[in-house]
ROVOKOL-461478 format. One record per residue (C-alpha): residue in one letter; x, y, z. Coordinates in steps of 0.1 Angstrom, whole numbers, padded with zeros to 4 digits, always signed. Layout:
REM ROVOKOL-461478
AXYZ
...
END
This chain:
REM ROVOKOL-461478
X-0434+0323+0296
X-0431+0353+0274
X-0445+0354+0240
X-0446+0390+0232
X-0447+0426+0246
X-0471+0451+0233
X-0454+0478+0211
X-0421+0464+0215
X-0399+0442+0197
X-0398+0403+0202
X-0379+0395+0235
X-0375+0358+0239
X-0373+0331+0215
X-0407+0315+0213
X-0417+0277+0214
X-0405+0261+0181
X-0438+0247+0174
X-0453+0285+0170
X-0449+0306+0140
X-0439+0343+0143
X-0458+0372+0128
X-0443+0408+0124
X-0420+0420+0148
X-0441+0447+0166
X-0468+0428+0175
X-0462+0391+0173
X-0488+0363+0164
X-0480+0326+0175
X-0497+0299+0158
X-0497+0265+0172
X-0488+0242+0143
X-0511+0215+0155
X-0541+0237+0160
X-0540+0263+0131
X-0576+0272+0138
X-0571+0280+0174
X-0550+0308+0175
X-0554+0342+0194
X-0541+0376+0185
X-0530+0392+0218
X-0545+0422+0228
X-0527+0458+0224
X-0520+0464+0261
X-0487+0485+0269
X-0462+0469+0292
X-0485+0438+0301
X-0473+0403+0290
X-0500+0379+0282
X-0500+0342+0277
X-0523+0332+0250
X-0548+0306+0259
X-0552+0277+0235
X-0588+0263+0241
X-0615+0266+0266
X-0604+0246+0298
X-0567+0243+0283
X-0536+0252+0298
X-0518+0287+0292
X-0485+0270+0281
X-0482+0248+0251
X-0467+0217+0258
X-0460+0193+0229
X-0467+0156+0234
X-0437+0132+0240
X-0448+0114+0207
X-0444+0146+0190
X-0408+0153+0204
X-0398+0117+0197
X-0407+0121+0158
X-0390+0155+0157
X-0359+0137+0171
X-0359+0110+0148
X-0366+0135+0120
X-0338+0156+0128
X-0314+0129+0132
X-0324+0115+0098
X-0315+0148+0083
X-0283+0153+0099
X-0271+0118+0094
X-0260+0097+0125
X-0224+0089+0126
X-0216+0052+0132
X-0191+0041+0161
X-0166+0032+0133
X-0129+0041+0139
X-0095+0029+0124
X-0060+0037+0112
X-0041+0048+0082
X-0020+0020+0070
X-0008+0033+0035
X-0011+0066+0016
X-0008+0066-0023
X-0018+0097-0046
X-0046+0111-0026
X-0058+0076-0015
X-0059+0066+0023
X-0061+0030+0029
X-0074+0024+0064
X-0075-0006+0087
X-0108-0008+0105
X-0103-0011+0145
X-0135-0024+0153
X-0165-0046+0135
X-0189-0016+0127
X-0202-0015+0094
X-0196+0016+0071
X-0204+0026+0037
X-0193+0045+0006
X-0198+0081+0009
X-0195+0084+0048
X-0176+0112+0062
X-0144+0105+0085
X-0124+0126+0104
X-0086+0122+0103
X-0066+0132+0134
X-0034+0127+0151
X-0029+0118+0189
X+0002+0131+0207
X+0013+0121+0242
X+0022+0148+0264
X+0050+0139+0287
X+0065+0157+0317
X+0097+0176+0307
X+0116+0163+0339
X+0103+0131+0349
X+0092+0118+0315
X+0057+0108+0331
X+0027+0106+0306
X+0005+0135+0312
X-0022+0130+0288
X-0031+0130+0252
X-0036+0160+0225
X-0059+0152+0195
X-0052+0173+0165
X-0078+0171+0139
X-0064+0172+0105
X-0093+0170+0079
X-0125+0154+0069
X-0124+0129+0043
X-0151+0107+0024
X-0151+0071+0020
X-0148+0057-0013
X-0145+0020-0013
X-0153-0005+0013
X-0135-0041+0015
X-0137-0069+0041
X-0102-0058+0055
X-0097-0023+0047
X-0113+0011+0035
X-0102+0034+0011
X-0109+0073+0014
X-0099+0103-0005
X-0080+0130+0005
X-0073+0164-0013
X-0043+0187-0014
X-0031+0203+0010
X-0045+0178+0036
X-0034+0149+0020
X+0004+0160+0026
X-0001+0166+0062
X-0012+0129+0069
X+0009+0099+0077
X+0007+0062+0084
X-0008+0055+0118
X-0029+0086+0119
X-0064+0080+0136
X-0097+0080+0118
X-0131+0083+0131
X-0166+0081+0114
X-0184+0116+0120
X-0219+0128+0111
X-0225+0135+0072
X-0221+0118+0039
X-0215+0126+0004
X-0227+0108-0028
X-0213+0072-0028
X-0194+0057-0055
X-0206+0026-0073
X-0187+0000-0095
X-0173-0033-0093
X-0143-0054-0105
X-0144-0092-0117
X-0114-0114-0125
X-0124-0128-0160
X-0094-0145-0173
X-0057-0146-0176
X-0032-0137-0205
X-0022-0170-0223
X+0001-0158-0248
X+0015-0125-0258
X+0027-0109-0290
X+0044-0077-0283
X+0056-0069-0318
X+0021-0068-0331
X+0004-0059-0297
X-0019-0087-0296
X-0027-0113-0268
X-0048-0145-0263
X-0068-0146-0232
X-0080-0178-0214
X-0113-0170-0199
X-0122-0184-0165
X-0156-0166-0163
X-0185-0169-0187
X-0200-0135-0179
X-0182-0116-0204
X-0199-0101-0233
X-0187-0082-0263
X-0182-0045-0256
X-0172-0053-0218
X-0143-0030-0205
X-0113-0055-0201
X-0084-0046-0186
X-0051-0064-0179
X-0035-0055-0143
X-0006-0062-0123
X-0001-0067-0083
X+0020-0036-0077
X+0027-0038-0039
X+0015-0054-0006
X+0001-0036+0024
X+0009-0057+0055
X-0004-0059+0091
X+0027-0050+0109
X+0015-0064+0143
X+0003-0097+0127
X+0024-0099+0095
X-0009-0105+0075
X-0016-0090+0040
X-0043-0065+0044
X-0046-0053+0008
X-0031-0056-0028
X-0024-0024-0048
X-0036-0030-0083
X-0023-0009-0113
X-0037-0013-0150
X-0012-0025-0174
X-0032-0023-0208
X-0066-0020-0220
X-0079-0047-0243
X-0100-0046-0277
X-0115-0076-0289
X-0106-0090-0322
X-0120-0124-0319
X-0118-0159-0308
X-0104-0146-0275
X-0078-0126-0291
X-0075-0090-0282
X-0052-0061-0295
X-0042-0040-0265
X-0030-0004-0257
X-0004-0002-0228
X-0013+0021-0198
X+0020+0040-0201
X+0056+0036-0218
X+0067+0015-0188
X+0041-0011-0187
X+0044-0045-0205
X+0023-0078-0205
X+0035-0111-0192
X+0018-0144-0197
X-0005-0153-0167
X-0012-0117-0160
X-0048-0112-0147
X-0075-0098-0168
X-0106-0080-0151
X-0136-0068-0161
X-0146-0030-0145
X-0181-0015-0141
X-0193+0021-0129
X-0168+0045-0111
X-0142+0018-0110
X-0136+0028-0148
X-0121+0061-0137
X-0094+0044-0111
X-0060+0048-0123
X-0050+0026-0095
X-0068+0008-0063
X-0065-0014-0036
X-0085-0051-0031
X-0084-0078-0007
X-0055-0104-0014
X-0068-0131-0036
X-0068-0167-0026
X-0036-0180-0023
X-0019-0148-0028
X+0017-0143-0018
X+0044-0115-0027
X+0061-0140-0055
X+0032-0131-0076
X+0047-0096-0076
X+0085-0106-0078
X+0076-0131-0108
X+0067-0101-0135
X+0097-0079-0125
X+0121-0109-0122
X+0113-0120-0158
X+0116-0088-0172
X+0149-0083-0157
X+0163-0113-0172
X+0150-0099-0207
X+0165-0068-0202
X+0198-0084-0188
X+0202-0107-0217
X+0198-0079-0244
X+0226-0058-0224
X+0202-0034-0207
X+0218-0038-0171
X+0204-0005-0158
X+0170-0013-0168
X+0172-0049-0154
X+0184-0033-0122
X+0154-0010-0120
X+0132-0041-0120
X+0150-0062-0099
X+0149-0034-0071
X+0113-0046-0068
X+0122-0081-0062
X+0133-0098-0031
X+0167-0107-0034
X+0159-0143-0022
X+0135-0150-0050
X+0149-0174-0076
X+0184-0157-0087
X+0172-0123-0082
X+0203-0112-0058
X+0228-0131-0080
X+0214-0114-0112
X+0215-0078-0095
X+0253-0083-0086
X+0262-0095-0124
X+0245-0061-0134
X+0269-0041-0113
X+0298-0061-0122
X+0288-0057-0160
X+0287-0020-0153
X+0322-0021-0139
X+0308-0010-0104
X+0327-0033-0084
X+0324-0015-0051
X+0286-0015-0053
X+0287-0051-0065
X+0308-0062-0035
X+0286-0045-0011
X+0255-0058-0025
X+0269-0094-0023
X+0282-0091+0012
X+0245-0081+0024
X+0235-0109+0004
X+0256-0135+0017
X+0242-0125+0054
X+0213-0141+0044
X+0224-0169+0022
X+0260-0177+0033
X+0263-0211+0012
X+0255-0196-0021
X+0288-0209-0040
X+0282-0186-0072
X+0284-0153-0051
X+0316-0162-0032
X+0330-0170-0068
X+0321-0136-0080
X+0332-0118-0050
X+0368-0136-0056
X+0368-0124-0091
X+0359-0088-0084
X+0384-0085-0055
X+0412-0098-0078
X+0398-0072-0105
X+0406-0046-0077
X+0438-0063-0067
X+0427-0070-0031
X+0446-0102-0028
X+0439-0105+0009
X+0402-0104+0005
X+0406-0129-0025
X+0425-0153+0000
X+0398-0148+0023
X+0369-0157-0001
X+0388-0188-0013
X+0393-0198+0022
X+0353-0198+0025
X+0350-0216-0008
X+0372-0243+0002
X+0349-0251+0031
X+0318-0249+0007
X+0333-0271-0019
X+0362-0290+0000
X+0363-0318-0027
X+0373-0292-0057
X+0410-0291-0064
X+0408-0260-0088
X+0396-0239-0056
X+0432-0250-0036
X+0450-0246-0067
X+0438-0208-0070
X+0442-0204-0034
X+0477-0215-0033
X+0484-0187-0065
X+0469-0163-0043
X+0492-0169-0013
X+0522-0169-0035
X+0513-0134-0049
X+0511-0124-0012
X+0546-0141-0005
X+0532-0166+0021
X+0550-0199+0006
X+0541-0219+0036
X+0503-0213+0030
X+0505-0219-0008
X+0525-0250-0004
X+0496-0264+0018
X+0472-0254-0006
X+0488-0273-0035
X+0492-0303-0013
X+0454-0303-0007
X+0448-0301-0042
X+0469-0332-0050
X+0454-0350-0021
X+0420-0347-0039
X+0435-0351-0074
X+0470-0367-0073
X+0473-0363-0111
X+0465-0324-0111
X+0495-0311-0132
X+0490-0273-0123
X+0491-0282-0084
X+0523-0305-0093
X+0541-0277-0112
X+0534-0249-0086
X+0543-0272-0054
X+0577-0282-0071
X+0585-0243-0079
X+0582-0239-0041
X+0601-0268-0031
X+0629-0257-0056
X+0630-0222-0039
X+0633-0236-0006
X+0663-0257-0017
X+0682-0229-0029
END
């Protein structure tokens, strides 16, 4: 082992437990025996190993205990990465929603590596040859929940990421965030003119001066493999200021926000006050209808005031099968005289709900407005199957066939109307007209 060489620069790296003096003649001091060091003699071209103590060995060999202590200390300083991994399931405004793929624990502040795996295949045979791992960026964990984890990515790395990218914990950490969210009540009544709400509290942990926020459930993130809801996206609607007796004035989060009865009121603390939107585990009993209801009610108010475009914007966020959402969307198209779009929308809607008489009736009306008589006849034939005891349907069907010049089908339709209602004057009149024409 070479520690020094007289009149020469330092040659080999010393044992880390020794300190180095100047570069011409080096002096090494054992850290555990600082009073037992020897300065080497100044002999040219000779290598000398310094003795430690009388009867000691020439090479310094630290104890196993010391090595273990140093290893633990270094690991503590550098941080040990947990064997945690997951996949990105949702991206929104710099936030990554990650679904864990094992049961390992992770904390806020832990660093993660986002990477993408690519399969290499043979260009001729298509055989899988292996995988390539492309590292994208390191990101810190912000919030940890039961089902998902949120991490924060900055530009330009965020724009390079996508759903299904892989994530793994790596060594290192940043300052963790702290904060909480508690549901404390619901909106009982709303006075939009004066911007005042009544709150029905379900939690007694609210005191004067607490930061209370009205929220809405904006979106759901679903496990595509199992169909379970992993998380709910939360957006603030309004900030409340107490007036007294559970009454609050409010300031809307933006010009597009509004408050509905039964909206949830929460209390935020710490770093959660800085969040403009966030994710949380789905509440007990949660379903997507909680989201649809707000937009549907708002769409009805828009429709009733003649704001059909605004109503359609709200209905775009509602499942057409929810309540009368699909029917209302078609009405909005029709009110705007956008018949082709209304027809296309209703055709798609009927693939899911074939027995909706109101939709078939509106289709017949819109086809008639476009003078598409064959389509009108087709729609009335469907209606005659759905409401086979309604004479008016068969009278209208007969009228359509007369316009098409098909007297035989028209006569059949009028006779069917009279079978249902023998006293139907309109059917009698039209049927007699056809009989008179055939006798001429």
